[in-house]
VEXKETI-223895 format. One record per atom (N, C-alpha, C): residue number from 1; atom name; x, y, z. Coordinates in steps of 0.1 Angstrom, whole numbers, plus 5000, padded with zeros to 4 digits. Layout:
% VEXKETI-223895
- NUM|CA|X|Y|Z
...
END
This chain:
% VEXKETI-223895
- 1|N|8582|5896|4419
- 1|CA|8577|5883|4416
- 1|C|8571|5887|4403
- 2|N|8563|5896|4399
- 2|CA|8559|5896|4386
- 2|C|8568|5896|4374
- 3|N|8579|5903|4376
- 3|CA|8587|5902|4364
- 3|C|8594|5889|4364
- 4|N|8595|5881|4373
- 4|CA|8600|5866|4373
- 4|C|8589|5856|4365
- 5|N|8574|5860|4367
- 5|CA|8565|5853|4360
- 5|C|8562|5857|4348
- 6|N|8566|5869|4344
- 6|CA|8561|5873|4330
- 6|C|8572|5871|4319
- 7|N|8584|5873|4324
- 7|CA|8598|5871|4315
- 7|C|8597|5856|4308
- 8|N|8593|5847|4317
- 8|CA|8594|5835|4311
- 8|C|8583|5832|4300
- 9|N|8570|5838|4303
- 9|CA|8558|5838|4294
- 9|C|8564|5845|4281
- 10|N|8569|5854|4281
- 10|CA|8572|5863|4269
- 10|C|8584|5853|4260
- 11|N|8595|5845|4268
- 11|CA|8603|5837|4261
- 11|C|8594|5827|4254
- 12|N|8587|5818|4261
- 12|CA|8578|5805|4255
- 12|C|8572|5814|4242
- 13|N|8566|5823|4244
- 13|CA|8555|5827|4234
- 13|C|8563|5831|4220
- 14|N|8574|5837|4222
- 14|CA|8584|5842|4212
- 14|C|8587|5830|4206
- 15|N|8593|5819|4213
- 15|CA|8598|5807|4207
- 15|C|8587|5799|4199
- 16|N|8576|5798|4205
- 16|CA|8565|5791|4201
- 16|C|8559|5797|4187
- 17|N|8559|5811|4187
- 17|CA|8556|5817|4174
- 17|C|8565|5817|4163
- 18|N|8578|5816|4169
- 18|CA|8590|5814|4159
- 18|C|8587|5799|4152
- 19|N|8584|5790|4160
- 19|CA|8581|5778|4154
- 19|C|8570|5775|4146
- 20|N|8558|5782|4147
- 20|CA|8546|5786|4141
- 20|C|8552|5792|4128
- 21|N|8558|5800|4128
- 21|CA|8560|5808|4113
- 21|C|8573|5800|4105
- 22|N|8582|5794|4112
- 22|CA|8592|5785|4103
- 22|C|8585|5771|4099
- 23|N|8575|5767|4108
- 23|CA|8570|5754|4103
- 23|C|8557|5756|4093
- 24|N|8553|5769|4092
- 24|CA|8541|5773|4083
- 24|C|8547|5775|4072
- 25|N|8561|5785|4070
- 25|CA|8566|5788|4057
- 25|C|8571|5774|4050
- 26|N|8577|5765|4061
- 26|CA|8580|5751|4057
- 26|C|8570|5742|4049
- 27|N|8560|5743|4056
- 27|CA|8548|5734|4052
- 27|C|8542|5738|4039
- 28|N|8545|5752|4035
- 28|CA|8538|5756|4020
- 28|C|8551|5753|4011
- 29|N|8562|5751|4013
- 29|CA|8572|5745|4005
- 29|C|8577|5732|4003
- 30|N|8571|5726|4016
- 30|CA|8577|5712|4016
- 30|C|8574|5701|4004
- 31|N|8563|5706|3998
- 31|CA|8560|5696|3986
- 31|C|8566|5699|3974
- 32|N|8573|5707|3975
- 32|CA|8583|5711|3963
- 32|C|8593|5700|3958
- 33|N|8599|5695|3968
- 33|CA|8610|5685|3965
- 33|C|8604|5673|3956
- 34|N|8592|5666|3963
- 34|CA|8587|5656|3955
- 34|C|8583|5659|3941
- 35|N|8579|5670|3941
- 35|CA|8574|5678|3926
- 35|C|8585|5678|3917
- 36|N|8595|5681|3921
- 36|CA|8607|5683|3915
- 36|C|8617|5668|3914
- 37|N|8612|5659|3917
- 37|CA|8616|5646|3915
- 37|C|8627|5641|3924
- 38|N|8623|5647|3938
- 38|CA|8634|5643|3947
- 38|C|8625|5637|3960
- 39|N|8628|5623|3960
- 39|CA|8618|5613|3971
- 39|C|8619|5617|3985
- 40|N|8609|5615|3989
- 40|CA|8606|5618|4003
- 40|C|8617|5611|4015
- 41|N|8620|5598|4011
- 41|CA|8632|5594|4019
- 41|C|8643|5600|4019
- 42|N|8648|5608|4005
- 42|CA|8659|5613|4006
- 42|C|8658|5627|4014
- 43|N|8644|5631|4012
- 43|CA|8643|5645|4018
- 43|C|8646|5643|4035
- 44|N|8640|5630|4038
- 44|CA|8644|5628|4052
- 44|C|8660|5629|4056
- 45|N|8669|5622|4046
- 45|CA|8682|5623|4050
- 45|C|8685|5638|4048
- 46|N|8684|5645|4040
- 46|CA|8688|5658|4039
- 46|C|8682|5668|4051
- 47|N|8670|5662|4056
- 47|CA|8665|5670|4068
- 47|C|8674|5669|4080
- 48|N|8679|5655|4082
- 48|CA|8685|5650|4092
- 48|C|8698|5659|4092
- 49|N|8705|5660|4080
- 49|CA|8716|5670|4080
- 49|C|8715|5680|4082
- 50|N|8705|5689|4079
- 50|CA|8701|5703|4082
- 50|C|8698|5705|4100
- 51|N|8700|5693|4107
- 51|CA|8699|5696|4120
- 51|C|8711|5697|4126
- 52|N|8723|5696|4119
- 52|CA|8736|5695|4124
- 52|C|8742|5711|4125
- 53|N|8741|5718|4116
- 53|CA|8742|5734|4119
- 53|C|8739|5740|4130
- 54|N|8722|5741|4130
- 54|CA|8718|5746|4143
- 54|C|8723|5742|4156
- 55|N|8723|5727|4155
- 55|CA|8729|5721|4168
- 55|C|8742|5724|4173
- 56|N|8752|5725|4163
- 56|CA|8764|5730|4165
- 56|C|8764|5744|4168
- 57|N|8758|5752|4163
- 57|CA|8756|5767|4164
- 57|C|8754|5770|4181
- 58|N|8742|5763|4185
- 58|CA|8738|5767|4199
- 58|C|8749|5760|4209
- 59|N|8756|5750|4206
- 59|CA|8764|5743|4213
- 59|C|8778|5754|4215
- 60|N|8779|5760|4202
- 60|CA|8790|5769|4203
- 60|C|8787|5781|4211
- 61|N|8775|5785|4211
- 61|CA|8768|5800|4217
- 61|C|8771|5796|4233
- 62|N|8770|5783|4240
- 62|CA|8772|5779|4253
- 62|C|8785|5775|4257
- 63|N|8795|5778|4248
- 63|CA|8810|5772|4253
- 63|C|8812|5757|4249
- 64|N|8802|5753|4241
- 64|CA|8802|5737|4238
- 64|C|8802|5729|4254
- 65|N|8792|5735|4260
- 65|CA|8787|5726|4274
- 65|C|8778|5719|4270
- 66|N|8782|5704|4266
- 66|CA|8771|5695|4261
- 66|C|8771|5686|4275
- 67|N|8758|5683|4279
- 67|CA|8754|5674|4289
- 67|C|8758|5661|4285
- 68|N|8767|5654|4290
- 68|CA|8771|5638|4288
- 68|C|8765|5629|4297
- 69|N|8757|5632|4304
- 69|CA|8750|5625|4317
- 69|C|8742|5614|4311
- 70|N|8740|5601|4315
- 70|CA|8731|5592|4309
- 70|C|8717|5597|4306
- 71|N|8714|5603|4318
- 71|CA|8699|5609|4316
- 71|C|8699|5618|4306
- 72|N|8705|5629|4301
- 72|CA|8707|5636|4290
- 72|C|8706|5629|4277
- 73|N|8716|5620|4276
- 73|CA|8715|5611|4264
- 73|C|8704|5602|4263
- 74|N|8698|5597|4274
- 74|CA|8684|5591|4271
- 74|C|8673|5599|4267
- 75|N|8671|5608|4272
- 75|CA|8662|5619|4271
- 75|C|8663|5624|4257
- 76|N|8676|5628|4252
- 76|CA|8675|5635|4239
- 76|C|8673|5624|4226
- 77|N|8679|5610|4230
- 77|CA|8679|5603|4218
- 77|C|8665|5599|4219
- 78|N|8657|5597|4231
- 78|CA|8644|5592|4232
- 78|C|8635|5602|4222
- 79|N|8639|5615|4225
- 79|CA|8629|5625|4218
- 79|C|8633|5626|4202
- 80|N|8647|5622|4199
- 80|CA|8652|5623|4186
- 80|C|8644|5610|4178
- 81|N|8647|5598|4182
- 81|CA|8643|5587|4179
- 81|C|8626|5587|4175
- 82|N|8621|5590|4187
- 82|CA|8606|5593|4185
- 82|C|8601|5600|4176
- 83|N|8605|5609|4171
- 83|CA|8604|5618|4162
- 83|C|8606|5613|4147
- 84|N|8620|5608|4147
- 84|CA|8624|5604|4134
- 84|C|8618|5591|4131
- 85|N|8616|5582|4144
- 85|CA|8608|5568|4140
- 85|C|8596|5570|4134
- 86|N|8588|5580|4139
- 86|CA|8575|5583|4136
- 86|C|8574|5587|4120
- 87|N|8583|5596|4116
- 87|CA|8586|5598|4101
- 87|C|8588|5584|4093
- 88|N|8597|5579|4098
- 88|CA|8600|5564|4092
- 88|C|8587|5556|4087
- 89|N|8581|5555|4100
- 89|CA|8568|5547|4100
- 89|C|8558|5554|4089
- 90|N|8555|5569|4088
- 90|CA|8549|5576|4080
- 90|C|8551|5572|4065
- 91|N|8563|5570|4061
- 91|CA|8568|5563|4048
- 91|C|8560|5553|4047
- 92|N|8561|5543|4055
- 92|CA|8553|5530|4050
- 92|C|8540|5532|4054
- 93|N|8534|5540|4061
- 93|CA|8519|5542|4061
- 93|C|8512|5548|4048
- 94|N|8522|5556|4043
- 94|CA|8515|5562|4031
- 94|C|8516|5556|4020
- 95|N|8523|5544|4021
- 95|CA|8524|5532|4009
- 95|C|8512|5522|4009
- 96|N|8508|5524|4021
- 96|CA|8495|5511|4020
- 96|C|8481|5515|4024
- 97|N|8481|5531|4030
- 97|CA|8469|5538|4034
- 97|C|8469|5551|4028
- 98|N|8455|5555|4029
- 98|CA|8452|5569|4024
- 98|C|8456|5580|4033
- 99|N|8463|5589|4026
- 99|CA|8468|5601|4034
- 99|C|8456|5609|4038
- 100|N|8442|5610|4034
- 100|CA|8434|5618|4037
- 100|C|8428|5613|4050
- 101|N|8431|5601|4056
- 101|CA|8426|5595|4069
- 101|C|8441|5595|4078
- 102|N|8452|5592|4073
- 102|CA|8463|5591|4080
- 102|C|8466|5604|4088
- 103|N|8465|5615|4079
- 103|CA|8470|5626|4084
- 103|C|8461|5633|4096
- 104|N|8450|5633|4094
- 104|CA|8439|5637|4105
- 104|C|8442|5627|4119
- 105|N|8446|5615|4117
- 105|CA|8448|5609|4131
- 105|C|8460|5613|4136
- 106|N|8470|5613|4128
- 106|CA|8484|5618|4134
- 106|C|8483|5633|4141
- 107|N|8475|5642|4133
- 107|CA|8473|5655|4139
- 107|C|8468|5655|4155
- 108|N|8464|5644|4156
- 108|CA|8459|5646|4172
- 108|C|8468|5638|4182
- 109|N|8481|5640|4178
- 109|CA|8490|5637|4187
- 109|C|8493|5649|4201
- 110|N|8491|5660|4199
- 110|CA|8490|5669|4209
- 110|C|8479|5663|4222
- 111|N|8470|5656|4216
- 111|CA|8459|5650|4228
- 111|C|8469|5640|4237
- 112|N|8477|5631|4231
- 112|CA|8488|5624|4241
- 112|C|8495|5632|4250
- 113|N|8502|5645|4245
- 113|CA|8510|5652|4249
- 113|C|8502|5661|4265
- 114|N|8490|5664|4259
- 114|CA|8482|5673|4270
- 114|C|8477|5663|4280
- 115|N|8475|5651|4279
- 115|CA|8468|5640|4288
- 115|C|8483|5638|4297
- 116|N|8492|5635|4291
- 116|CA|8504|5630|4298
- 116|C|8510|5644|4310
- 117|N|8509|5656|4301
- 117|CA|8515|5667|4308
- 117|C|8503|5672|4322
- 118|N|8490|5668|4317
- 118|CA|8480|5670|4328
- 118|C|8481|5660|4339
- 119|N|8484|5649|4337
- 119|CA|8485|5641|4347
- 119|C|8498|5637|4356
- 120|N|8508|5639|4346
- 120|CA|8521|5637|4354
- 120|C|8528|5647|4357
- 121|N|8528|5659|4349
- 121|CA|8535|5670|4353
- 121|C|8527|5680|4361
- 122|N|8515|5677|4361
- 122|CA|8505|5685|4370
- 122|C|8503|5700|4362
- 123|N|8503|5699|4351
- 123|CA|8502|5712|4342
- 123|C|8487|5718|4342
- 124|N|8480|5729|4344
- 124|CA|8470|5733|4343
- 124|C|8469|5746|4336
- 125|N|8455|5751|4333
- 125|CA|8453|5764|4326
- 125|C|8441|5769|4329
- 126|N|8438|5781|4326
- 126|CA|8420|5786|4329
- 126|C|8414|5781|4318
- 127|N|8402|5789|4321
- 127|CA|8390|5786|4311
- 127|C|8394|5791|4297
- 128|N|8401|5802|4295
- 128|CA|8405|5806|4281
- 128|C|8416|5795|4274
- 129|N|8425|5792|4283
- 129|CA|8434|5782|4274
- 129|C|8429|5770|4273
- 130|N|8419|5764|4283
- 130|CA|8412|5753|4281
- 130|C|8404|5750|4269
- 131|N|8398|5761|4267
- 131|CA|8388|5765|4253
- 131|C|8397|5765|4240
- 132|N|8410|5772|4243
- 132|CA|8417|5773|4232
- 132|C|8422|5758|4229
- 133|N|8425|5749|4239
- 133|CA|8433|5734|4235
- 133|C|8420|5728|4229
- 134|N|8406|5731|4233
- 134|CA|8397|5722|4227
- 134|C|8397|5724|4213
- 135|N|8395|5737|4211
- 135|CA|8395|5743|4196
- 135|C|8404|5737|4188
- 136|N|8417|5739|4194
- 136|CA|8429|5733|4187
- 136|C|8428|5719|4182
- 137|N|8423|5711|4191
- 137|CA|8421|5697|4188
- 137|C|8410|5694|4179
- 138|N|8400|5701|4180
- 138|CA|8392|5700|4169
- 138|C|8392|5703|4157
- 139|N|8401|5716|4154
- 139|CA|8406|5721|4142
- 139|C|8418|5711|4136
- 140|N|8426|5705|4143
- 140|CA|8435|5700|4137
- 140|C|8431|5689|4126
- 141|N|8423|5679|4130
- 141|CA|8419|5669|4120
- 141|C|8412|5676|4108
- 142|N|8406|5686|4107
- 142|CA|8401|5692|4099
- 142|C|8409|5698|4088
- 143|N|8420|5704|4095
- 143|CA|8433|5711|4085
- 143|C|8436|5701|4077
- 144|N|8437|5688|4079
- 144|CA|8445|5677|4071
- 144|C|8431|5668|4064
- 145|N|8419|5671|4067
- 145|CA|8409|5661|4062
- 145|C|8407|5662|4048
- 146|N|8406|5653|4039
- 146|CA|8401|5653|4026
- 146|C|8397|5639|4023
- 147|N|8390|5638|4010
- 147|CA|8384|5627|4007
- 147|C|8388|5621|3994
- 148|N|8392|5607|3995
- 148|CA|8397|5602|3982
- 148|C|8392|5588|3979
- 149|N|8398|5579|3975
- 149|CA|8394|5566|3969
- 149|C|8394|5557|3981
- 150|N|8396|5544|3977
- 150|CA|8393|5532|3987
- 150|C|8406|5530|3994
- 151|N|8405|5522|4005
- 151|CA|8417|5520|4013
- 151|C|8425|5507|4009
- 152|N|8437|5505|4012
- 152|CA|8442|5490|4011
- 152|C|8446|5483|4023
- 153|N|8434|5477|4030
- 153|CA|8436|5470|4043
- 153|C|8433|5481|4054
- 154|N|8436|5477|4068
- 154|CA|8437|5485|4078
- 154|C|8452|5485|4085
- 155|N|8462|5478|4079
- 155|CA|8475|5480|4086
- 155|C|8479|5495|4088
- 156|N|8475|5503|4077
- 156|CA|8477|5518|4080
- 156|C|8473|5524|4093
- 157|N|8462|5519|4096
- 157|CA|8455|5525|4107
- 157|C|8463|5523|4123
- 158|N|8469|5512|4123
- 158|CA|8477|5508|4133
- 158|C|8492|5518|4134
- 159|N|8496|5517|4122
- 159|CA|8507|5525|4119
- 159|C|8503|5539|4124
- 160|N|8492|5547|4120
- 160|CA|8489|5559|4121
- 160|C|8488|5563|4136
- 161|N|8481|5552|4143
- 161|CA|8480|5554|4158
- 161|C|8493|5552|4165
- 162|N|8503|5546|4161
- 162|CA|8518|5544|4165
- 162|C|8524|5558|4162
- 163|N|8522|5562|4152
- 163|CA|8530|5579|4149
- 163|C|8524|5587|4158
- 164|N|8509|5588|4158
- 164|CA|8504|5596|4166
- 164|C|8510|5597|4182
- 165|N|8510|5583|4185
- 165|CA|8515|5582|4201
- 165|C|8530|5587|4202
- 166|N|8537|5582|4191
- 166|CA|8552|5584|4191
- 166|C|8555|5600|4192
- 167|N|8548|5609|4183
- 167|CA|8550|5622|4184
- 167|C|8543|5629|4198
- 168|N|8532|5624|4202
- 168|CA|8528|5631|4213
- 168|C|8537|5628|4225
- 169|N|8540|5615|4227
- 169|CA|8552|5612|4238
- 169|C|8564|5620|4236
- 170|N|8567|5621|4225
- 170|CA|8581|5630|4219
- 170|C|8577|5642|4228
- 171|N|8569|5651|4222
- 171|CA|8567|5663|4228
- 171|C|8564|5662|4244
- 172|N|8558|5653|4250
- 172|CA|8559|5651|4266
- 172|C|8575|5652|4272
- 173|N|8581|5641|4263
- 173|CA|8596|5639|4270
- 173|C|8603|5655|4267
- 174|N|8599|5660|4256
- 174|CA|8607|5673|4254
- 174|C|8605|5683|4265
- 175|N|8594|5683|4271
- 175|CA|8589|5691|4283
- 175|C|8595|5686|4296
- 176|N|8594|5672|4294
- 176|CA|8601|5665|4308
- 176|C|8615|5667|4309
- 177|N|8623|5667|4297
- 177|CA|8636|5665|4299
- 177|C|8641|5680|4299
- 178|N|8633|5691|4296
- 178|CA|8640|5703|4298
- 178|C|8638|5707|4315
- 179|N|8632|5702|4323
- 179|CA|8635|5704|4338
- 179|C|8647|5699|4343
- 180|N|8657|5691|4335
- 180|CA|8666|5686|4341
- 180|C|8682|5688|4332
- 181|N|8676|5689|4320
- 181|CA|8687|5689|4307
- 181|C|8685|5703|4300
- 182|N|8698|5707|4294
- 182|CA|8698|5720|4288
- 182|C|8690|5718|4274
- 183|N|8684|5729|4272
- 183|CA|8678|5728|4256
- 183|C|8691|5726|4246
- 184|N|8702|5731|4249
- 184|CA|8710|5729|4236
- 184|C|8715|5713|4237
- 185|N|8716|5706|4247
- 185|CA|8718|5691|4248
- 185|C|8709|5686|4241
- 186|N|8697|5688|4244
- 186|CA|8683|5680|4242
- 186|C|8686|5680|4225
- 187|N|8687|5692|4220
- 187|CA|8687|5694|4206
- 187|C|8698|5686|4198
- 188|N|8709|5687|4206
- 188|CA|8722|5679|4201
- 188|C|8717|5664|4198
- 189|N|8712|5658|4209
- 189|CA|8709|5645|4210
- 189|C|8700|5642|4200
- 190|N|8689|5650|4197
- 190|CA|8680|5649|4187
- 190|C|8686|5649|4173
- 191|N|8693|5656|4172
- 191|CA|8701|5656|4160
- 191|C|8710|5642|4158
- 192|N|8714|5639|4168
- 192|CA|8719|5624|4167
- 192|C|8710|5615|4164
- 193|N|8697|5616|4171
- 193|CA|8688|5605|4167
- 193|C|8682|5603|4152
- 194|N|8682|5617|4146
- 194|CA|8678|5619|4133
- 194|C|8689|5611|4123
- 195|N|8701|5615|4127
- 195|CA|8711|5610|4118
- 195|C|8712|5593|4119
- 196|N|8708|5588|4131
- 196|CA|8709|5575|4133
- 196|C|8700|5568|4123
- 197|N|8688|5571|4121
- 197|CA|8680|5567|4111
- 197|C|8679|5570|4097
- 198|N|8687|5580|4093
- 198|CA|8691|5583|4080
- 198|C|8695|5573|4069
- 199|N|8702|5561|4074
- 199|CA|8706|5550|4066
- 199|C|8695|5543|4065
- 200|N|8683|5542|4073
- 200|CA|8670|5536|4071
- 200|C|8663|5543|4058
- 201|N|8661|5555|4059
- 201|CA|8657|5560|4049
- 201|C|8663|5559|4036
- 202|N|8677|5560|4037
- 202|CA|8685|5557|4025
- 202|C|8678|5544|4020
- 203|N|8679|5534|4026
- 203|CA|8678|5519|4024
- 203|C|8663|5521|4015
- 204|N|8653|5527|4022
- 204|CA|8640|5525|4019
- 204|C|8638|5533|4005
- 205|N|8648|5540|3997
- 205|CA|8646|5547|3986
- 205|C|8646|5540|3974
- 206|N|8636|5542|3966
- 206|CA|8634|5533|3953
- 206|C|8643|5538|3943
- 207|N|8657|5534|3943
- 207|CA|8665|5541|3933
- 207|C|8663|5534|3918
- 208|N|8654|5527|3916
- 208|CA|8651|5523|3900
- 208|C|8642|5535|3894
- 209|N|8637|5546|3902
- 209|CA|8632|5557|3898
- 209|C|8641|5570|3896
- 210|N|8642|5579|3884
- 210|CA|8648|5587|3882
- 210|C|8649|5598|3895
- 211|N|8662|5604|3899
- 211|CA|8661|5612|3911
- 211|C|8669|5623|3907
- 212|N|8662|5636|3910
- 212|CA|8669|5651|3906
- 212|C|8681|5652|3915
- 213|N|8691|5655|3909
- 213|CA|8703|5656|3919
- 213|C|8708|5672|3916
- 214|N|8700|5678|3909
- 214|CA|8705|5694|3907
- 214|C|8702|5701|3916
- 215|N|8701|5716|3914
- 215|CA|8700|5726|3922
- 215|C|8688|5724|3930
- 216|N|8676|5720|3921
- 216|CA|8662|5721|3927
- 216|C|8660|5706|3931
- 217|N|8669|5698|3935
- 217|CA|8668|5686|3940
- 217|C|8672|5685|3956
- 218|N|8684|5682|3959
- 218|CA|8689|5682|3973
- 218|C|8690|5697|3979
- 219|N|8698|5703|3970
- 219|CA|8701|5716|3975
- 219|C|8687|5726|3979
- 220|N|8679|5726|3970
- 220|CA|8666|5733|3971
- 220|C|8658|5725|3986
- 221|N|8660|5711|3987
- 221|CA|8655|5705|3997
- 221|C|8661|5710|4009
- 222|N|8673|5711|4010
- 222|CA|8683|5715|4020
- 222|C|8677|5730|4026
- 223|N|8673|5737|4015
- 223|CA|8670|5753|4018
- 223|C|8657|5753|4028
- 224|N|8648|5743|4022
- 224|CA|8634|5741|4029
- 224|C|8634|5735|4040
- 225|N|8642|5725|4042
- 225|CA|8643|5717|4054
- 225|C|8649|5721|4067
- 226|N|8658|5731|4063
- 226|CA|8664|5739|4074
- 226|C|8656|5748|4084
- 227|N|8643|5752|4075
- 227|CA|8632|5758|4083
- 227|C|8628|5748|4094
- 228|N|8625|5735|4091
- 228|CA|8621|5728|4098
- 228|C|8628|5723|4109
- 229|N|8642|5723|4107
- 229|CA|8653|5719|4116
- 229|C|8654|5732|4127
- 230|N|8653|5743|4122
- 230|CA|8653|5754|4132
- 230|C|8639|5756|4139
- 231|N|8629|5752|4131
- 231|CA|8617|5752|4140
- 231|C|8616|5743|4149
- 232|N|8624|5730|4149
- 232|CA|8623|5723|4160
- 232|C|8631|5726|4170
- 233|N|8641|5733|4170
- 233|CA|8649|5741|4176
- 233|C|8642|5751|4187
- 234|N|8635|5759|4178
- 234|CA|8626|5768|4187
- 234|C|8615|5760|4195
- 235|N|8613|5750|4190
- 235|CA|8601|5744|4200
- 235|C|8606|5737|4212
- 236|N|8619|5733|4212
- 236|CA|8625|5731|4224
- 236|C|8626|5740|4233
- 237|N|8631|5751|4230
- 237|CA|8630|5763|4238
- 237|C|8616|5768|4243
- 238|N|8607|5765|4234
- 238|CA|8593|5769|4237
- 238|C|8589|5760|4250
- 239|N|8591|5746|4247
- 239|CA|8588|5738|4260
- 239|C|8597|5741|4271
- 240|N|8607|5746|4270
- 240|CA|8615|5748|4282
- 240|C|8609|5759|4292
- 241|N|8602|5769|4284
- 241|CA|8600|5781|4291
- 241|C|8584|5780|4292
- 242|N|8575|5772|4284
- 242|CA|8560|5771|4286
- 242|C|8555|5758|4289
- 243|N|8542|5760|4291
- 243|CA|8534|5744|4293
- 243|C|8535|5737|4282
- 244|N|8535|5724|4285
- 244|CA|8532|5715|4272
- 244|C|8518|5716|4266
- 245|N|8509|5716|4275
- 245|CA|8494|5717|4273
- 245|C|8492|5729|4264
- 246|N|8499|5739|4265
- 246|CA|8497|5752|4257
- 246|C|8505|5752|4247
- 247|N|8517|5747|4246
- 247|CA|8527|5748|4237
- 247|C|8522|5738|4224
- 248|N|8522|5727|4227
- 248|CA|8517|5716|4218
- 248|C|8505|5718|4208
- 249|N|8493|5724|4216
- 249|CA|8482|5726|4205
- 249|C|8487|5738|4198
- 250|N|8491|5748|4202
- 250|CA|8493|5761|4197
- 250|C|8502|5760|4185
- 251|N|8514|5754|4186
- 251|CA|8522|5751|4175
- 251|C|8517|5741|4164
- 252|N|8506|5731|4168
- 252|CA|8503|5723|4159
- 252|C|8491|5728|4152
- 253|N|8486|5739|4155
- 253|CA|8474|5745|4150
- 253|C|8478|5756|4142
- 254|N|8489|5762|4148
- 254|CA|8493|5775|4143
- 254|C|8502|5774|4130
- 255|N|8510|5764|4129
- 255|CA|8517|5762|4117
- 255|C|8508|5762|4104
- 256|N|8498|5752|4103
- 256|CA|8490|5750|4091
- 256|C|8482|5762|4088
- 257|N|8479|5768|4099
- 257|CA|8473|5781|4097
- 257|C|8480|5792|4087
- 258|N|8493|5794|4089
- 258|CA|8501|5800|4083
- 258|C|8506|5793|4068
- 259|N|8507|5780|4069
- 259|CA|8509|5774|4056
- 259|C|8495|5779|4046
- 260|N|8483|5778|4052
- 260|CA|8471|5779|4044
- 260|C|8472|5793|4039
- 261|N|8475|5803|4047
- 261|CA|8476|5817|4042
- 261|C|8485|5821|4032
- 262|N|8498|5814|4033
- 262|CA|8509|5815|4022
- 262|C|8503|5808|4008
- 263|N|8497|5797|4011
- 263|CA|8492|5791|3999
- 263|C|8482|5798|3991
- 264|N|8474|5805|3998
- 264|CA|8463|5814|3993
- 264|C|8471|5826|3987
- 265|N|8480|5831|3995
- 265|CA|8484|5844|3988
- 265|C|8492|5842|3975
- 266|N|8501|5833|3977
- 266|CA|8511|5830|3966
- 266|C|8508|5821|3954
- 267|N|8498|5810|3960
- 267|CA|8495|5802|3949
- 267|C|8480|5801|3946
- 268|N|8473|5809|3953
- 268|CA|8458|5812|3950
- 268|C|8450|5797|3951
- 269|N|8455|5789|3962
- 269|CA|8450|5778|3964
- 269|C|8440|5780|3977
- 270|N|8428|5778|3970
- 270|CA|8417|5780|3981
- 270|C|8410|5769|3989
- 271|N|8414|5767|4002
- 271|CA|8410|5756|4012
- 271|C|8395|5751|4009
- 272|N|8392|5739|4011
- 272|CA|8378|5736|4008
- 272|C|8370|5738|4022
- 273|N|8356|5737|4023
- 273|CA|8348|5740|4034
- 273|C|8353|5736|4046
- 274|N|8356|5723|4048
- 274|CA|8361|5718|4060
- 274|C|8373|5723|4065
- 275|N|8382|5724|4055
- 275|CA|8396|5732|4060
- 275|C|8394|5745|4064
- 276|N|8384|5753|4057
- 276|CA|8382|5767|4061
- 276|C|8375|5768|4076
- 277|N|8367|5758|4079
- 277|CA|8364|5758|4093
- 277|C|8372|5752|4102
- 278|N|8382|5746|4098
- 278|CA|8396|5741|4106
- 278|C|8404|5754|4109
- 279|N|8405|5761|4099
- 279|CA|8414|5773|4099
- 279|C|8408|5785|4108
- 280|N|8396|5785|4107
- 280|CA|8389|5796|4117
- 280|C|8391|5790|4131
- 281|N|8386|5779|4132
- 281|CA|8389|5772|4148
- 281|C|8405|5774|4152
- 282|N|8413|5769|4143
- 282|CA|8429|5772|4146
- 282|C|8431|5786|4149
- 283|N|8426|5796|4143
- 283|CA|8428|5810|4145
- 283|C|8423|5814|4160
- 284|N|8412|5811|4161
- 284|CA|8404|5815|4175
- 284|C|8411|5807|4185
- 285|N|8416|5793|4183
- 285|CA|8421|5786|4193
- 285|C|8438|5794|4197
- 286|N|8442|5794|4186
- 286|CA|8458|5802|4188
- 286|C|8457|5815|4196
- 287|N|8446|5824|4193
- 287|CA|8443|5836|4198
- 287|C|8441|5833|4216
- 288|N|8434|5825|4218
- 288|CA|8431|5820|4232
- 288|C|8442|5815|4238
- 289|N|8451|5806|4231
- 289|CA|8462|5801|4238
- 289|C|8471|5814|4241
- 290|N|8473|5823|4231
- 290|CA|8482|5832|4232
- 290|C|8478|5842|4243
- 291|N|8466|5845|4244
- 291|CA|8459|5856|4253
- 291|C|8458|5850|4268
- 292|N|8458|5836|4270
- 292|CA|8456|5829|4283
- 292|C|8466|5836|4295
- 293|N|8460|5842|4305
- 293|CA|8469|5849|4316
- 293|C|8477|5835|4321
- 294|N|8491|5840|4323
- 294|CA|8500|5830|4328
- 294|C|8498|5825|4341
- 295|N|8497|5809|4344
- 295|CA|8497|5805|4358
- 295|C|8511|5798|4362
- 296|N|8514|5800|4374
- 296|CA|8524|5792|4375
- 296|C|8527|5778|4374
- 297|N|8537|5773|4370
- 297|CA|8539|5759|4367
- 297|C|8543|5753|4380
- 298|N|8535|5740|4386
- 298|CA|8541|5736|4399
- 298|C|8556|5730|4398
- 299|N|8562|5733|4407
- 299|CA|8576|5728|4408
- 299|C|8578|5716|4420
- 300|N|8581|5705|4416
- 300|CA|8584|5695|4428
- 300|C|8597|5698|4435
- 301|N|8598|5694|4446
- 301|CA|8613|5695|4454
- 301|C|8620|5687|4448
END
């Protein structure tokens, strides 16, 4: 019985840490595209395309066994469209509101995941995991919080809440779908959902501005965004083997921690006092979530 219980733990943790590492490096590099004259809307299009190789690779590894049931398609597309749709709304929100308020609100998406998983999936954790979850939720807004000028109305606030809900529900569905659908099929339909919204991002692009089409434009962007895509794949596997109430806060708090360390080491960017507090809380939260003894996940008949 012990080997059955500990093997899944090692698997979810390995996948979650891969997500943290990949998203952490991606976070440290993601801003380079805009700095080199490649707009965020086209970054989205490139990211959607980088989802294709890992999706096809894992299908090939499993003998092209794609679940074509209506349930698999519905779950996969819902997960993909919630994530991609949130990104589309984020483009809009950032044009009318302050990023220093928008990102802290969005960072609380794990709250939605935790509440849904606790209430509907009956997931539970011990005191160490519970403390880790609380510290992660406190740390997340601090990691993104900064101060700036005035705002342009409050429409951005509603959009930020919608994005937070979309990404929180997306993570919940990712866990729910893994009960009945293969991770490979989930990710394939996530890829389809991302591609479906690529024309929207293309149409939102301001073509009147100069766009970098050189090696440090779309090609560099692809090299950066593939980290995001593979990280998303690892996240699907982490949700498959682990509890959503642990995986969601761990990956959301751990990745910014890696980004901050890399920015400090390679770019000598020293975080402000609030971010330092957030980083310290994220580190403690991540350790608590990793060290929390595994508890069996309840299974319904």
